[in-house]
Backbone as JSON, one array per atom type, in Angstrom:
{
  "sequence": "MSGTTKPKLALAVYLTVLLAFGGYFALASVQGEFGLFRRVQLEAEITDLTAARDALQAQVDEMANKTQRLSDEFLDLDLLDERARDVLGLVRSDEIVIY",
  "N": [[-25.64, 63.87, 39.88], [-24.61, 62.97, 37.23], [-22.76, 62.87, 38.07], [-21.97, 60.66, 40.11], [-22.4, 58.75, 38.87], [-20.97, 57.92, 36.14], [-17.87, 56.82, 37.66], [-18.58, 54.58, 38.11], [-19.63, 53.57, 35.56], [-17.14, 53.36, 34.67], [-15.67, 51.71, 36.61], [-17.37, 49.53, 36.37], [-16.13, 48.72, 33.42], [-13.48, 48.33, 34.13], [-12.97, 46.41, 35.43], [-14.93, 44.59, 33.91], [-13.14, 44.2, 32.06], [-10.58, 43.56, 33.13], [-12.13, 41.2, 34.23], [-11.81, 40.05, 31.56], [-9.58, 39.86, 30.12], [-8.21, 38.56, 32.43], [-9.24, 35.78, 32.13], [-8.73, 35.32, 30.52], [-6.27, 34.65, 30.31], [-6.62, 32.67, 31.66], [-8.06, 30.56, 30.21], [-6.1, 29.89, 28.49], [-3.7, 29.13, 29.65], [-4.4, 26.94, 30.22], [-5.92, 25.65, 27.37], [-3.91, 26.19, 25.48], [-0.51, 26.34, 23.42], [0.78, 26.12, 25.26], [0.26, 25.32, 26.8], [-1.69, 23.23, 30.48], [-2.64, 20.85, 28.96], [-1.89, 20.49, 26.61], [1.1, 20.06, 27.86], [0.46, 17.63, 29.45], [-0.27, 15.58, 26.71], [2.32, 16.13, 25.81], [3.19, 14.78, 27.66], [2.52, 12.18, 27.6], [3.14, 11.96, 25.18], [5.57, 10.81, 24.64], [6.43, 9.08, 26.66], [5.4, 7.03, 25.48], [6.92, 6.77, 22.82], [9.43, 6.59, 24.24], [9.13, 3.97, 24.82], [9.2, 2.23, 22.51], [11.25, 4.05, 21.66], [13.35, 1.76, 23.51], [12.25, -0.43, 22.82], [13.49, -1.37, 19.87], [16.02, -0.68, 21.05], [17.0, -3.14, 21.82], [16.55, -4.52, 19.77], [18.2, -3.92, 18.24], [20.39, -4.53, 19.79], [19.95, -7.21, 20.3], [20.49, -8.28, 17.71], [23.39, -7.01, 17.13], [24.37, -9.04, 19.01], [23.66, -11.27, 17.46], [25.22, -10.92, 15.78], [28.03, -10.75, 16.75], [28.3, -13.62, 17.37], [28.27, -14.67, 14.76], [30.82, -14.31, 13.55], [34.55, -13.77, 13.09], [35.33, -14.3, 15.31], [34.7, -15.61, 16.95], [32.79, -18.24, 16.88], [29.57, -19.4, 16.45], [27.89, -23.27, 15.98], [25.74, -23.51, 16.55], [23.41, -21.91, 15.76], [24.55, -20.45, 14.12], [23.79, -22.71, 12.38], [21.64, -22.89, 12.25], [20.53, -20.61, 11.35], [21.14, -21.62, 8.16], [19.89, -23.07, 7.84], [17.46, -21.39, 7.83], [17.58, -19.36, 6.02], [18.38, -20.47, 4.25], [16.71, -22.7, 3.71], [18.12, -25.67, 4.07], [17.91, -28.93, 5.39], [18.65, -31.72, 7.19], [19.36, -34.52, 6.6], [19.04, -37.02, 8.28], [16.17, -35.73, 8.97], [12.61, -35.62, 9.61], [9.79, -33.54, 7.29], [7.19, -31.8, 7.84], [4.58, -30.33, 6.22]],
  "CA": [[-26.01, 62.42, 39.49], [-23.84, 62.1, 36.54], [-20.53, 62.15, 39.13], [-21.43, 59.08, 40.11], [-23.01, 57.67, 37.66], [-19.73, 57.96, 35.9], [-17.13, 56.41, 37.84], [-19.84, 53.94, 38.98], [-19.23, 52.64, 35.0], [-15.55, 53.14, 34.39], [-16.04, 50.72, 37.55], [-17.47, 48.46, 35.69], [-15.58, 48.86, 32.13], [-12.78, 48.24, 34.36], [-13.67, 45.36, 36.03], [-15.03, 43.62, 32.57], [-11.85, 44.23, 30.94], [-9.55, 42.53, 33.66], [-11.92, 40.02, 33.64], [-11.8, 39.4, 30.36], [-8.13, 39.49, 30.69], [-8.1, 37.25, 32.92], [-10.39, 35.16, 31.19], [-8.36, 34.62, 27.83], [-4.5, 34.1, 30.41], [-6.78, 31.82, 32.04], [-7.99, 29.8, 28.95], [-4.69, 30.33, 27.77], [-2.74, 28.57, 30.26], [-5.12, 25.15, 30.37], [-5.56, 25.22, 26.77], [-2.99, 26.92, 24.65], [-0.16, 26.24, 22.69], [2.16, 25.7, 25.79], [-0.84, 24.65, 28.06], [-1.75, 22.0, 30.84], [-3.13, 19.76, 27.91], [-0.65, 19.8, 25.89], [1.29, 18.87, 28.36], [0.18, 16.07, 28.77], [-0.44, 14.7, 25.71], [3.21, 15.46, 25.24], [4.09, 13.84, 28.4], [2.33, 10.27, 27.09], [3.7, 10.57, 23.16], [7.18, 10.69, 25.84], [6.45, 7.56, 27.25], [5.73, 5.89, 23.92], [8.47, 7.11, 22.17], [10.44, 5.5, 25.5], [8.91, 2.33, 24.7], [10.14, 2.41, 21.82], [13.0, 3.52, 21.69], [13.48, 0.55, 24.18], [12.39, -2.02, 21.94], [14.46, -1.02, 19.34], [17.31, -0.62, 21.59], [16.93, -4.11, 21.58], [16.36, -5.63, 18.83], [19.85, -3.85, 18.45], [21.49, -5.61, 21.05], [19.77, -8.93, 19.62], [21.17, -8.06, 16.72], [24.61, -6.51, 18.26], [25.06, -10.19, 20.32], [24.04, -12.9, 16.71], [26.92, -10.99, 14.32], [29.05, -10.96, 16.83], [28.73, -14.59, 17.18], [28.6, -15.64, 13.46], [32.13, -13.09, 13.47], [35.0, -15.13, 12.52], [36.91, -14.69, 16.47], [34.0, -16.2, 18.04], [31.52, -18.91, 15.17], [28.85, -20.19, 17.11], [28.22, -23.55, 15.25], [24.15, -23.37, 16.19], [23.64, -20.28, 15.1], [24.82, -21.2, 12.09], [23.28, -23.76, 11.45], [19.96, -21.93, 12.99], [20.52, -19.91, 9.8], [21.77, -21.65, 7.66], [17.65, -23.47, 7.98], [16.16, -20.67, 8.2], [17.82, -18.4, 4.53], [18.49, -21.57, 2.67], [15.96, -23.82, 3.89], [17.93, -26.54, 4.98], [17.32, -29.86, 6.14], [19.22, -32.6, 7.22], [19.91, -36.17, 5.92], [18.25, -37.47, 9.15], [14.78, -34.82, 9.47], [11.2, -35.39, 8.89], [9.75, -32.81, 7.27], [6.15, -31.3, 7.6], [4.57, -28.81, 6.46]],
  "C": [[-25.31, 61.66, 38.58], [-22.28, 61.67, 37.12], [-20.68, 61.85, 39.26], [-22.11, 58.23, 39.44], [-21.47, 57.44, 36.65], [-18.39, 56.66, 36.36], [-17.98, 54.62, 37.94], [-19.51, 52.14, 37.09], [-18.36, 52.71, 34.3], [-15.62, 52.01, 35.37], [-16.08, 49.49, 36.75], [-17.57, 47.71, 34.35], [-14.71, 47.61, 32.78], [-12.61, 47.13, 34.56], [-13.55, 44.13, 35.0], [-13.49, 43.2, 32.12], [-11.18, 43.19, 31.27], [-10.13, 41.66, 33.34], [-11.76, 39.35, 32.57], [-10.13, 38.8, 30.34], [-7.68, 38.35, 31.15], [-8.85, 35.82, 33.06], [-9.34, 33.78, 30.51], [-6.97, 34.47, 29.02], [-5.74, 32.59, 30.84], [-7.16, 30.45, 31.52], [-6.79, 29.56, 28.45], [-3.06, 28.94, 28.24], [-3.52, 26.9, 30.05], [-4.81, 24.65, 29.24], [-4.76, 25.64, 25.43], [-1.78, 26.12, 24.33], [1.06, 25.15, 23.41], [1.03, 25.45, 27.32], [-0.82, 23.75, 29.06], [-1.78, 20.6, 29.49], [-2.85, 19.68, 27.1], [0.25, 19.23, 26.46], [1.79, 17.45, 28.63], [0.03, 15.43, 28.25], [1.21, 14.53, 25.55], [3.96, 13.93, 25.49], [4.05, 12.3, 28.05], [2.91, 10.52, 25.68], [5.52, 11.19, 23.46], [7.56, 9.57, 25.91], [5.44, 6.51, 26.31], [6.23, 6.29, 23.2], [9.62, 6.58, 22.53], [10.05, 4.6, 24.67], [9.27, 1.8, 23.26], [11.55, 2.26, 21.43], [13.65, 2.11, 22.34], [13.96, -0.3, 22.98], [12.82, -2.32, 20.65], [16.24, -1.22, 19.37], [17.55, -2.12, 21.72], [17.17, -5.49, 21.0], [17.96, -5.01, 17.99], [20.98, -4.98, 18.8], [21.08, -7.21, 20.51], [20.88, -8.58, 18.34], [22.57, -8.45, 16.78], [25.31, -8.69, 18.02], [24.99, -11.92, 18.65], [24.97, -12.37, 16.32], [27.68, -10.75, 15.05], [29.32, -12.72, 17.24], [29.08, -15.91, 16.02], [29.78, -14.53, 13.5], [33.28, -14.24, 13.72], [35.61, -15.52, 14.58], [35.25, -15.64, 16.86], [32.82, -16.96, 16.8], [30.8, -19.71, 16.18], [27.42, -21.31, 16.1], [25.92, -23.49, 15.01], [23.3, -22.16, 16.21], [24.12, -20.47, 13.65], [24.52, -22.08, 11.23], [21.53, -23.14, 11.54], [19.64, -21.63, 11.56], [20.26, -20.15, 8.79], [20.43, -22.05, 6.6], [16.83, -22.35, 7.91], [16.02, -19.87, 6.81], [17.78, -19.47, 3.59], [17.29, -22.73, 2.61], [17.07, -24.58, 3.54], [17.5, -27.62, 5.45], [18.4, -30.29, 6.23], [18.58, -33.77, 6.99], [18.87, -37.47, 6.93], [16.42, -37.04, 9.67], [13.79, -35.54, 8.38], [10.26, -33.65, 8.48], [8.5, -32.75, 7.09], [5.5, -29.71, 7.48], [3.23, -28.26, 6.94]]
}
């Protein structure tokens, strides 16, 4: 009888160890450092950072346009007037200021 019990016990231990390793690797593939949850989190972060980068690029493009319009080669008098009013607080004599 002890001869048939030993192989069954060894098989049970072998299957338990195999199941434990399989469970560990399944859990690691979902929740580990390189798992599916981390991948979804990184993709969401990439989307957010891409949107932030695009917004910053739009601001840079706008500033480059204004800089070009105020350069010596191309002077936009309307933009110059707008900036002088904003920065220096200037108004024309024929304008009424309402606070």
